[in-house]
Structure formats: C-alpha cells, structure tokens
C-alpha positions as CSV (number, residue, x, y, z in Angstrom):
1,M,53.2,-76.2,-33.6
2,S,54.8,-73.1,-35.1
3,V,56.8,-73.0,-38.3
4,A,60.1,-72.5,-36.4
5,E,59.4,-75.5,-34.2
6,K,58.6,-77.6,-37.2
7,L,62.0,-76.7,-38.6
8,G,63.7,-77.8,-35.3
9,I,64.2,-74.3,-33.9
10,S,63.6,-74.5,-30.2
11,S,61.5,-71.8,-28.5
12,A,64.4,-71.5,-26.1
13,T,66.5,-69.8,-28.9
14,W,63.9,-67.2,-29.6
15,P,65.5,-64.6,-27.3
16,I,68.6,-64.6,-29.5
17,F,66.7,-63.9,-32.7
18,G,65.8,-60.3,-33.5
19,V,68.9,-58.9,-31.8
20,I,71.6,-56.8,-33.3
21,W,74.7,-58.6,-32.0
22,P,78.2,-57.0,-31.7
23,S,79.5,-59.3,-34.5
24,S,76.8,-58.0,-36.8
25,L,77.8,-54.4,-36.1
26,V,81.5,-55.2,-36.7
27,L,80.6,-56.8,-40.1
28,A,78.4,-53.8,-41.1
29,H,81.2,-51.4,-40.2
30,Y,83.8,-53.5,-42.0
31,I,81.7,-53.9,-45.1
32,F,80.7,-50.2,-45.2
33,D,83.9,-49.1,-47.1
34,Y,84.6,-52.5,-48.8
35,K,84.8,-52.5,-52.6
36,T,81.6,-54.2,-53.6
37,E,80.8,-52.6,-57.0
38,S,80.0,-55.2,-59.6
39,K,80.2,-58.0,-57.0
40,R,77.3,-60.4,-56.4
41,I,77.1,-60.7,-52.6
42,L,75.5,-63.2,-50.3
43,E,74.8,-62.7,-46.6
44,V,74.7,-66.1,-44.9
45,G,72.7,-66.4,-41.6
46,C,71.6,-62.8,-42.0
47,G,69.4,-62.6,-38.8
48,M,68.4,-58.9,-38.7
49,A,70.3,-58.4,-42.0
50,L,72.1,-55.2,-40.9
51,S,74.9,-55.7,-43.5
52,S,72.3,-56.6,-46.2
53,L,70.4,-53.4,-45.4
54,L,73.6,-51.3,-45.6
55,L,74.7,-52.9,-48.8
56,N,71.2,-52.4,-50.3
57,K,71.4,-48.7,-49.4
58,Q,74.7,-48.6,-51.3
59,C,72.9,-50.2,-54.4
60,A,75.0,-53.4,-54.1
61,D,73.8,-56.7,-55.6
62,I,72.9,-58.4,-52.3
63,T,71.0,-61.6,-51.5
64,A,70.2,-62.4,-47.8
65,T,69.7,-65.9,-46.4
66,D,68.7,-67.4,-43.1
67,Y,67.1,-70.5,-41.8
68,H,64.8,-68.8,-39.4
69,P,61.3,-68.4,-40.9
70,E,60.9,-64.9,-39.4
71,A,64.1,-63.4,-40.9
72,Q,62.4,-62.6,-44.3
73,I,59.5,-60.8,-42.5
74,F,62.0,-58.6,-40.5
75,L,64.0,-58.0,-43.7
76,Q,60.9,-56.9,-45.7
77,R,59.7,-54.7,-42.9
78,N,63.1,-53.0,-42.5
79,T,63.5,-52.3,-46.2
80,L,60.0,-50.8,-46.2
81,L,60.8,-48.6,-43.2
82,N,64.1,-47.5,-44.9
83,E,62.2,-46.8,-48.1
84,D,64.7,-49.1,-49.9
85,N,64.4,-51.6,-52.8
86,D,63.5,-55.1,-51.8
87,I,66.4,-57.4,-51.0
88,A,66.5,-60.8,-52.5
89,F,66.0,-63.4,-49.8
90,E,66.0,-67.2,-49.6
91,R,65.4,-69.3,-46.5
92,V,68.0,-72.0,-46.7
93,D,69.3,-74.9,-44.7
94,W,73.1,-75.2,-45.1
95,A,72.6,-79.0,-45.3
96,G,70.0,-78.7,-48.1
97,K,70.8,-79.8,-51.6
98,N,68.2,-77.7,-53.5
99,D,68.4,-73.9,-53.5
100,D,68.3,-71.4,-56.3
101,L,71.1,-69.1,-55.1
102,G,73.8,-69.7,-57.7
103,L,77.3,-68.4,-57.3
104,F,78.7,-65.3,-55.6
105,D,81.8,-63.1,-55.7
106,L,81.6,-62.2,-52.0
107,I,80.0,-64.1,-49.1
108,I,79.6,-62.4,-45.7
109,G,78.3,-63.5,-42.3
110,S,78.6,-62.9,-38.6
111,D,78.3,-65.1,-35.5
112,L,77.5,-68.3,-37.5
113,L,79.4,-71.1,-35.7
114,Y,77.2,-72.1,-32.7
115,E,77.9,-75.9,-32.9
116,D,80.7,-78.1,-34.1
117,N,78.5,-79.6,-36.9
118,H,78.0,-76.0,-38.3
119,I,81.7,-75.9,-39.4
120,D,81.3,-78.6,-42.1
121,L,77.8,-77.4,-43.1
122,L,78.8,-73.8,-43.4
123,S,82.1,-74.4,-45.2
124,S,80.4,-76.7,-47.7
125,F,77.6,-74.3,-48.2
126,I,80.1,-71.4,-48.9
127,N,82.1,-73.6,-51.3
128,K,78.9,-74.6,-53.1
129,H,78.0,-70.9,-53.7
130,S,81.4,-69.3,-54.2
131,K,82.7,-68.5,-57.7
132,P,86.1,-69.9,-58.5
133,I,87.6,-66.5,-57.7
134,S,85.8,-65.2,-54.6
135,E,86.0,-63.7,-51.1
136,V,84.4,-64.7,-47.8
137,I,84.2,-62.5,-44.7
138,I,83.0,-64.0,-41.5
139,V,83.0,-62.1,-38.1
140,D,83.7,-64.6,-35.4
141,P,82.7,-63.7,-31.8
142,G,85.0,-66.4,-30.4
143,R,83.1,-69.6,-29.8
144,G,86.3,-71.6,-30.3
145,R,85.6,-72.9,-33.9
146,K,87.6,-70.5,-36.1
147,N,90.6,-72.7,-36.5
148,K,88.4,-75.6,-37.6
149,L,86.6,-73.4,-40.1
150,N,90.0,-72.1,-41.4
151,A,91.1,-75.8,-42.0
152,H,87.8,-76.6,-43.8
153,M,88.0,-73.5,-46.0
154,K,91.7,-74.2,-46.9
155,A,90.6,-77.7,-48.0
156,F,88.3,-76.0,-50.5
157,G,91.2,-74.0,-51.9
158,F,90.8,-70.8,-49.9
159,T,93.6,-68.9,-48.3
160,A,92.8,-67.7,-44.8
161,S,93.7,-64.5,-42.8
162,Q,92.3,-62.9,-39.7
163,H,92.5,-59.6,-37.9
164,K,90.8,-57.6,-35.3
165,P,88.6,-54.6,-36.2
166,I,90.7,-51.5,-36.6
167,R,88.2,-49.4,-34.7
168,A,85.2,-50.6,-32.7
169,D,84.3,-47.6,-30.5
170,Y,80.7,-48.0,-31.6
171,L,80.5,-51.1,-29.4
172,E,79.7,-51.0,-25.7
173,K,82.5,-53.4,-24.9
174,E,85.9,-54.1,-26.5
175,F,85.5,-56.6,-29.4
176,K,88.3,-59.2,-28.7
177,R,87.5,-61.5,-31.5
178,H,88.3,-61.7,-35.2
179,I,87.3,-60.9,-38.7
180,L,88.1,-64.0,-40.8
181,K,88.8,-63.5,-44.5
182,F,89.1,-66.2,-47.1
183,D,90.2,-65.7,-50.7
184,R,90.2,-68.0,-53.6
C-alpha cells in the first residue's frame, strides 16, 4: 500500500494532483504585486506550490503545506530547477493537533474546499495559525462553499470580502469565481 493510500488519499484522486489549476494561477497573479515584505506567509494546500515558488523568488518568508505526500518532492524539485532557495514545507492534516508551524501574518490558498467537512477543518486550521492581526486570501473556484467559509471565518473574528480578479487573460477560460479575503 502506498503512503498516499495509507493517508486515506484514494488513487482515484491522483489525476487531480500535479496539475496547475486556474485557481492557482489566479492566486499567483494576485499575490505577485501584494505587499509581502516583513510578513510571515503560509500557503495552505499548496499542491504544485506555484504561489510559494513565486514568493520564494521574491525573497518572501514563505512556508508551504499540503497533506499529499508527494507535494514536498515536487516542491523540492521545482526549487532546484529554478535555482532558488529551499522553501520550508510541512505535511499537515488540518484536523491534526500537532504541527510546528506557528503563527503567520498572511495565509494563502486556492481551490481548497472540496467537501463540506473541509470548511470547519480549514477555518479552524487558519485560525490556529493566524496572528491576532492577519490576512487570509483564498481563491475559490465555486464549489458552493464560500458563504459557509465566510461565516466560519467571521466567527473567528475576521472580516470578509470578495471580488473577481481584475484581469485574467492568462487563463484559457473566463474565471467566474472569487478571491476571498479575510482580515483580522
């Protein structure tokens, strides 16, 4: 049995790993000009870690996380190919109680809400790792869970806003979904 299967990751989901999804491109474009200097940044559910790689290139203080056991291997290989510094990585389970991540000024992620139970897990994980004054940026591809996430984040003291990308001509199709922003 593979490591992924032991973690409960079905082989049926393998085709969705290792892909640069439109939401990930939207997040990377959005974060490109974002003021990140002096911020400690966490990418949640990084997958191929496009935004982490970009922020690393900009010398930002970035830590990447994912549950999938192959994510770290892809991240290490891509930093090597880009001749960049290593990116801190931790494989985490949002439901886990023991990780060494600490607190962050900015938490980012894209395409994270696949199932209803992810809403509570993700919002609790973000709350656990957010500084008292912090920002969260989540790109939502429209799986019907953003309003529930907004409610959970508000319960943790965040204010919520949403908007569409200003420009998305780098995508093959129009991005009709939202960038969610939470501030505390």
